[in-house]
C-alpha positions as CSV (number, residue, x, y, z in Angstrom):
1,M,-24.7,5.5,6.7
2,T,-27.0,4.0,3.9
3,E,-25.5,1.8,1.4
4,E,-25.9,3.1,-2.5
5,A,-27.2,1.0,-5.0
6,F,-24.5,-0.1,-7.2
7,S,-24.2,-2.0,-10.4
8,V,-20.7,-2.2,-12.1
9,P,-21.8,-1.3,-16.0
10,K,-20.5,-4.0,-17.8
11,E,-18.3,-1.6,-20.2
12,L,-16.1,-1.2,-16.9
13,I,-15.3,-4.9,-16.3
14,S,-11.8,-6.0,-18.1
15,K,-11.1,-9.2,-19.9
16,A,-9.6,-11.9,-17.4
17,V,-6.9,-14.6,-18.2
18,F,-7.5,-17.7,-16.2
19,F,-4.8,-20.5,-15.5
20,D,-4.4,-23.6,-13.3
21,Y,-3.2,-23.3,-10.0
22,K,-0.2,-25.9,-11.2
23,T,1.1,-23.6,-13.8
24,P,4.7,-22.4,-13.4
25,I,5.2,-19.3,-12.5
26,T,7.8,-18.3,-15.2
27,K,4.5,-18.4,-17.4
28,V,2.4,-16.4,-16.0
29,L,4.7,-13.7,-14.6
30,P,5.2,-12.3,-18.3
31,V,1.3,-11.5,-18.7
32,L,1.3,-9.8,-15.4
33,E,4.2,-7.8,-16.3
34,S,2.9,-6.8,-19.5
35,K,0.6,-4.5,-17.8
36,K,-2.4,-6.3,-20.3
37,Y,-4.2,-7.7,-17.2
38,A,-4.1,-6.2,-13.9
39,A,-4.4,-9.8,-12.3
40,T,-4.9,-13.4,-13.5
41,I,-7.6,-15.5,-12.1
42,I,-6.3,-19.0,-11.0
43,T,-8.5,-22.1,-11.0
44,K,-8.0,-25.6,-9.7
45,E,-10.2,-28.3,-11.4
46,D,-11.8,-25.7,-13.2
47,A,-13.0,-23.9,-9.7
48,Y,-12.2,-20.6,-8.6
49,Y,-9.3,-20.7,-6.6
50,G,-8.0,-17.0,-6.0
51,V,-6.6,-14.1,-7.8
52,V,-2.3,-13.3,-8.5
53,D,-1.2,-10.1,-9.4
54,A,2.6,-8.6,-9.8
55,K,2.5,-7.2,-6.4
56,S,1.1,-10.5,-4.5
57,I,4.2,-12.2,-6.7
58,Y,7.4,-9.8,-5.7
59,K,5.9,-9.1,-2.2
60,T,6.2,-12.2,-0.8
61,Q,10.0,-12.7,-2.1
62,T,12.7,-12.4,0.6
63,G,15.9,-12.7,-1.5
64,M,17.0,-11.4,-5.0
65,T,15.4,-14.2,-7.4
66,L,12.3,-15.7,-8.2
67,N,12.1,-19.9,-7.5
68,K,11.5,-21.0,-11.0
69,K,10.1,-23.9,-9.8
70,Q,6.9,-22.5,-7.7
71,S,3.5,-22.8,-9.2
72,I,1.1,-20.1,-9.3
73,G,-1.0,-21.3,-6.8
74,D,1.6,-20.4,-4.2
75,F,1.0,-16.5,-5.1
76,A,-3.0,-17.0,-5.1
77,I,-5.5,-14.9,-2.9
78,K,-9.0,-16.0,-2.3
79,V,-10.3,-12.7,-2.5
80,P,-14.6,-11.8,-2.9
81,R,-16.1,-11.7,-5.7
82,I,-18.2,-8.9,-6.9
83,T,-21.5,-9.1,-8.6
84,V,-24.1,-6.9,-10.3
85,T,-25.8,-6.5,-6.7
86,S,-22.4,-5.5,-4.9
87,S,-22.6,-2.3,-3.3
88,I,-20.4,0.3,-3.6
89,D,-19.3,0.2,-0.1
90,D,-18.6,-3.5,-0.5
91,V,-16.4,-2.8,-3.6
92,I,-14.3,-0.5,-2.2
93,Y,-14.1,-2.2,1.4
94,Y,-12.8,-5.4,-0.7
95,F,-10.2,-3.7,-2.8
96,Y,-9.1,-2.1,0.8
97,K,-9.0,-5.1,3.0
98,T,-7.2,-7.3,0.3
99,R,-4.8,-5.2,-1.2
100,T,-5.4,-6.2,-4.8
101,R,-5.2,-5.0,-8.1
102,A,-8.3,-6.6,-9.2
103,L,-11.5,-8.4,-7.9
104,P,-13.4,-11.2,-10.0
105,Y,-16.6,-10.1,-11.7
106,V,-19.3,-13.3,-11.4
107,E,-22.6,-13.4,-13.5
108,G,-24.4,-16.6,-12.1
109,K,-21.3,-19.1,-11.1
110,T,-19.3,-17.9,-14.0
111,I,-16.3,-15.2,-13.8
112,K,-17.0,-12.7,-16.3
113,G,-14.0,-10.9,-15.9
114,V,-12.3,-8.4,-13.4
115,L,-13.2,-5.2,-11.9
116,D,-9.1,-3.2,-11.5
117,R,-8.4,-0.6,-8.8
118,F,-7.7,2.2,-11.6
119,T,-11.4,1.3,-12.7
120,L,-12.6,1.8,-9.6
121,L,-10.6,5.1,-8.9
122,K,-12.7,6.2,-12.2
123,I,-15.9,5.3,-10.5
124,M,-14.7,6.9,-7.2
125,L,-14.3,10.3,-9.0
126,S,-17.4,10.3,-11.4
127,M,-19.3,9.4,-8.0
128,K,-17.2,12.4,-6.1
129,M,-16.1,10.7,-3.2
130,L,-12.6,12.0,-3.2
131,Q,-14.0,15.7,-2.5
132,E,-12.7,17.7,0.1
133,I,-9.9,15.7,0.8
134,K,-6.3,16.5,0.5
135,V,-3.2,14.7,-0.3
136,S,-1.7,15.6,3.3
137,D,-4.7,14.0,4.5
138,A,-4.0,10.7,3.0
139,M,-0.1,10.5,2.2
140,T,2.0,8.1,4.2
141,T,4.4,10.0,6.0
142,P,7.4,9.8,7.2
143,I,9.2,8.9,4.0
144,V,11.7,6.7,4.0
145,A,14.8,7.2,2.2
146,I,18.1,5.6,0.9
147,S,21.2,6.9,-0.7
148,A,21.5,6.8,-4.4
149,D,25.3,4.8,-3.7
150,S,23.6,1.9,-1.6
151,K,23.6,-1.3,-3.2
152,L,20.7,-3.6,-4.1
153,S,21.3,-5.9,-1.2
154,E,20.9,-2.8,1.2
155,A,18.1,-1.7,-0.2
156,K,16.0,-4.8,-0.4
157,A,17.0,-5.5,3.1
158,A,16.2,-2.1,4.4
159,M,12.8,-2.3,2.7
160,R,11.8,-5.7,5.0
161,S,13.3,-4.1,8.0
162,N,11.4,-0.9,7.4
163,N,8.5,-2.8,6.1
164,V,8.0,-0.9,3.1
165,N,8.2,-1.7,-0.8
166,R,9.0,1.8,-1.8
167,F,12.3,4.6,-0.8
168,I,12.9,7.6,-2.3
169,V,16.3,8.0,-3.6
170,M,19.1,11.2,-2.2
171,Q,22.1,12.1,-3.6
172,D,24.0,15.0,-1.6
173,N,20.6,16.0,0.5
174,K,18.8,16.4,-2.9
175,F,15.7,14.2,-4.0
176,V,16.8,12.4,-7.5
177,G,14.3,9.2,-7.8
178,L,12.6,6.6,-6.4
179,L,13.3,2.9,-6.2
180,T,10.7,0.2,-5.8
181,N,10.7,-3.7,-4.5
182,Y,9.7,-4.2,-8.1
183,D,12.1,-2.3,-9.6
184,I,15.0,-4.6,-8.1
185,L,13.2,-7.9,-8.4
186,H,11.7,-7.1,-12.0
187,K,15.1,-6.2,-13.3
188,Y,17.0,-9.3,-11.9
189,T,14.3,-11.5,-12.4
190,P,15.7,-14.6,-14.7
191,N,14.9,-14.4,-18.6
192,N,14.1,-10.7,-18.4
193,S,15.2,-9.3,-22.1
194,E,14.5,-5.3,-19.6
195,R,17.6,-6.6,-16.9
196,L,20.5,-4.2,-16.7
197,P,23.6,-5.2,-19.0
198,E,25.6,-5.6,-15.9
199,M,22.7,-8.1,-14.4
200,K,23.6,-10.5,-17.2
201,T,27.1,-11.1,-16.7
202,E,28.5,-13.8,-14.4
203,I,30.0,-11.6,-12.2
204,Y,26.8,-9.6,-11.5
205,S,26.0,-9.4,-7.9
206,P,23.4,-7.4,-6.1
207,S,25.9,-6.4,-3.5
208,N,27.9,-4.3,-6.2
209,V,25.1,-2.7,-8.4
210,P,23.9,1.1,-7.1
211,V,20.5,2.1,-6.2
212,S,21.3,4.8,-8.8
213,S,21.3,2.0,-11.7
214,V,17.9,0.2,-11.0
215,M,15.8,3.4,-9.6
216,E,13.2,5.5,-11.5
217,P,14.9,9.0,-12.0
218,D,12.0,11.0,-12.8
219,P,9.1,9.5,-10.8
220,K,5.8,11.1,-11.0
221,T,5.2,13.9,-7.8
222,V,1.9,15.6,-6.4
223,N,1.7,18.5,-4.3
224,S,0.9,17.3,-0.6
225,D,-2.0,20.3,-0.5
226,S,-3.8,19.3,-3.8
227,G,-7.0,17.5,-3.5
228,L,-7.2,13.6,-3.8
229,A,-9.1,13.7,-7.0
230,D,-6.4,15.4,-8.8
231,A,-3.6,12.8,-7.5
232,A,-6.1,10.0,-8.7
233,R,-6.5,11.3,-12.2
234,K,-2.4,11.4,-12.0
235,L,-2.3,8.2,-11.1
236,I,-4.8,6.8,-13.7
237,E,-3.3,9.0,-16.7
238,A,0.3,7.3,-16.1
239,N,-1.0,4.3,-15.0
240,I,1.0,3.8,-11.9
241,S,0.6,3.0,-8.0
242,S,2.1,5.5,-6.5
243,L,2.9,9.6,-6.2
244,I,5.7,11.4,-4.1
245,A,4.1,14.1,-2.5
246,L,6.1,17.2,-2.2
247,R,5.6,20.5,-0.4
248,G,7.6,23.0,-2.6
249,R,10.5,20.5,-3.7
250,K,10.6,18.9,-0.8
251,P,9.6,14.8,-0.6
252,V,7.3,14.9,2.6
253,G,5.3,11.8,1.8
254,M,4.3,9.0,-0.2
255,L,0.6,8.5,-1.8
256,T,-0.7,5.2,-3.0
257,V,-3.7,4.1,-4.5
258,T,-4.4,1.9,-1.1
259,D,-3.7,5.5,0.6
260,I,-6.4,6.6,-1.4
261,I,-8.6,3.6,-1.3
262,E,-8.3,3.7,2.8
263,S,-9.1,7.3,2.8
264,V,-12.3,6.6,1.0
265,V,-13.1,3.6,3.3
266,A,-12.3,6.0,6.3
267,K,-14.7,8.7,5.6
268,R,-17.5,7.0,4.4
269,H,-17.5,5.3,7.9
270,I,-16.1,7.6,10.0
271,E,-19.6,8.3,11.6
272,Q,-19.9,4.8,12.7
273,N,-16.4,3.8,13.5
274,N,-12.9,5.9,13.4
275,V,-11.2,2.2,14.3
276,F,-10.6,-1.0,11.6
277,I,-9.1,-4.1,12.9
278,S,-8.5,-6.9,10.5
279,G,-6.7,-10.4,10.6
280,F,-8.3,-11.7,13.8
281,D,-9.3,-15.9,13.2
282,S,-10.5,-18.5,15.4
283,T,-7.9,-18.4,17.9
284,T,-7.2,-14.7,18.3
285,Y,-10.9,-13.4,17.6
286,E,-11.4,-12.9,21.8
287,Y,-9.1,-10.2,21.7
288,E,-10.5,-8.2,18.8
289,D,-13.6,-6.1,20.9
290,E,-11.1,-5.7,23.8
291,M,-8.0,-4.2,21.1
292,R,-10.5,-2.0,19.8
293,E,-11.9,-0.4,23.0
294,Q,-8.4,-0.1,24.1
295,L,-7.3,1.5,20.7
296,K,-10.3,3.9,20.7
297,S,-9.3,4.8,24.2
298,F,-5.6,5.0,23.1
299,M,-6.8,7.5,20.2
300,D,-8.3,9.9,22.8
301,K,-5.7,10.3,24.9
302,M,-3.3,10.8,22.2
303,E,-5.3,13.7,21.1
304,K,-5.4,15.6,24.4
305,L,-1.6,14.8,24.7
306,S,-0.7,16.4,21.5
307,N,-3.5,18.0,20.5
308,V,-3.4,16.5,16.8
309,K,-6.8,15.1,15.6
310,I,-6.8,11.5,15.1
311,L,-8.7,10.6,11.8
312,Y,-8.5,6.9,11.9
313,A,-6.4,4.0,12.7
314,T,-6.3,0.6,11.0
315,I,-4.6,-2.5,12.8
316,R,-3.9,-6.0,10.5
317,L,-2.9,-8.4,12.8
318,K,-0.8,-11.6,10.6
319,K,0.3,-15.0,12.2
320,I,3.9,-15.2,10.8
321,K,4.7,-18.6,13.1
322,V,2.7,-20.8,15.1
323,R,3.2,-18.5,18.1
324,E,4.3,-15.2,16.4
325,Y,2.0,-12.6,15.6
326,E,3.0,-9.7,13.3
327,L,1.3,-6.1,13.6
328,H,0.5,-3.3,11.0
329,A,-0.9,0.1,12.0
330,R,-1.9,3.1,9.8
331,V,-2.9,6.5,11.8
332,A,-4.0,8.8,10.2
333,L,-3.9,12.4,11.4
334,A,-5.7,15.9,10.2
335,N,-3.4,17.7,7.9
336,R,-0.5,15.3,8.9
337,G,-0.8,12.5,6.6
338,I,-0.7,9.0,7.8
339,I,1.8,7.5,10.0
340,T,2.6,3.5,9.8
341,V,4.3,1.4,12.3
342,S,4.8,-2.8,12.7
343,T,6.1,-4.7,15.3
344,S,5.7,-8.4,16.3
345,G,6.3,-10.8,19.3
346,F,4.9,-14.0,20.7
347,L,2.6,-12.5,23.2
348,L,-0.2,-10.9,21.4
349,D,-1.5,-8.4,24.0
350,R,2.2,-7.6,24.7
351,T,2.9,-6.6,21.1
352,F,-0.5,-4.9,20.6
353,E,1.0,-2.7,23.7
354,Q,4.6,-2.3,21.9
355,L,2.5,-1.5,18.9
356,L,0.6,1.8,20.5
357,E,4.1,2.8,21.7
358,L,5.4,2.9,18.7
359,I,2.2,4.9,17.5
360,K,2.3,7.2,20.6
361,N,6.2,8.0,19.5
362,D,5.6,8.9,15.9
363,V,2.7,11.2,16.7
364,L,4.6,13.4,19.3
365,K,7.1,13.2,17.2
366,I,5.3,14.8,14.5
367,K,3.8,17.0,16.9
368,E,7.2,18.4,17.6
369,R,8.5,18.8,14.1
370,Y,5.4,20.7,13.3
371,L,6.2,23.0,16.2
372,S,9.7,23.4,15.3
373,V,8.6,24.5,11.5
374,R,6.3,26.9,12.8
375,R,8.9,28.7,15.5
376,L,11.3,29.0,13.0
377,T,8.2,30.2,10.4
378,S,7.6,32.7,12.9
379,R,11.0,34.1,13.4
380,G,11.4,34.4,9.8
381,E,8.5,36.8,10.1
382,E,9.7,39.1,12.8
383,A,13.1,39.1,11.1
384,E,11.3,40.4,7.8
385,E,9.5,43.2,9.7
């Protein structure tokens, strides 16, 4: 597939704000939370050092509070810089690969601003890249839920164990809200004027504040049968990063900006390759080709076993310790959404095998759930007759 010539119009470039890498995080966080800037440019000795957005800050927090002594450079991510000659495929792939909210835009050697991901969505809409893709093809499933009566500490621990940043909130078997990692930390961050009143008291503890006090009670939703273009417009208009996908009144998936970008990456490269693997370094690159071929073979076998079409699969490798590996997989199923699985271990080949087994189990569960729904529907039709 040939790349299209692409020139980013200057009017689409947003103003950038710059901070030295030694700047305390407490001075940068209010700028990011104002939502005036999608990301900040970090410099070191006046040279480009990386970018930081609110997501990159909150995602790294394992506890309930931010360390006020940390410098913003600790959270900087070195992402590619785009220029007037960058191809649209490159720009989309950079956003997909880095998961950042904005990329630096450079003229010569000078950063003139940033291209944020909502602007990227507008570009993709104008180029009709989201046509013929349904929300159900891009959403992440199964959706993870938590009780409205659960405590914030429980929710935070559950997010870590499930490797997610969002939960739908249920009460009496009814969908009542959305809880995000951002909600938890944003409303608990020291010096935040928006914190809940009970969070400002000396006796406040995340172990006694219910999820219902922090959740978004009326989150934005989209029908799972809607087109991806309509969903993208909703995200842009509301300036939010996720929508809950509904089938009728039942939550069946989560759709994020990243899901949309990933779907476009797969659609534009599907004829060449439906397997995307990233994160390998000089100590692991020798395994990359073997794992890619092994994954392709596995996908072929799973399609025959489950009779479910696999559109594409992505795997990200991350070293979490000197000798421990963490693998994250996202597998897109035709008309069944995207399943996500993660695992870790000390032996890369064995960890990869564990990952494939988890994928296999989830695909078979989705197949069985779909067949069960069809059987129930068929019985209902017979009863009506």
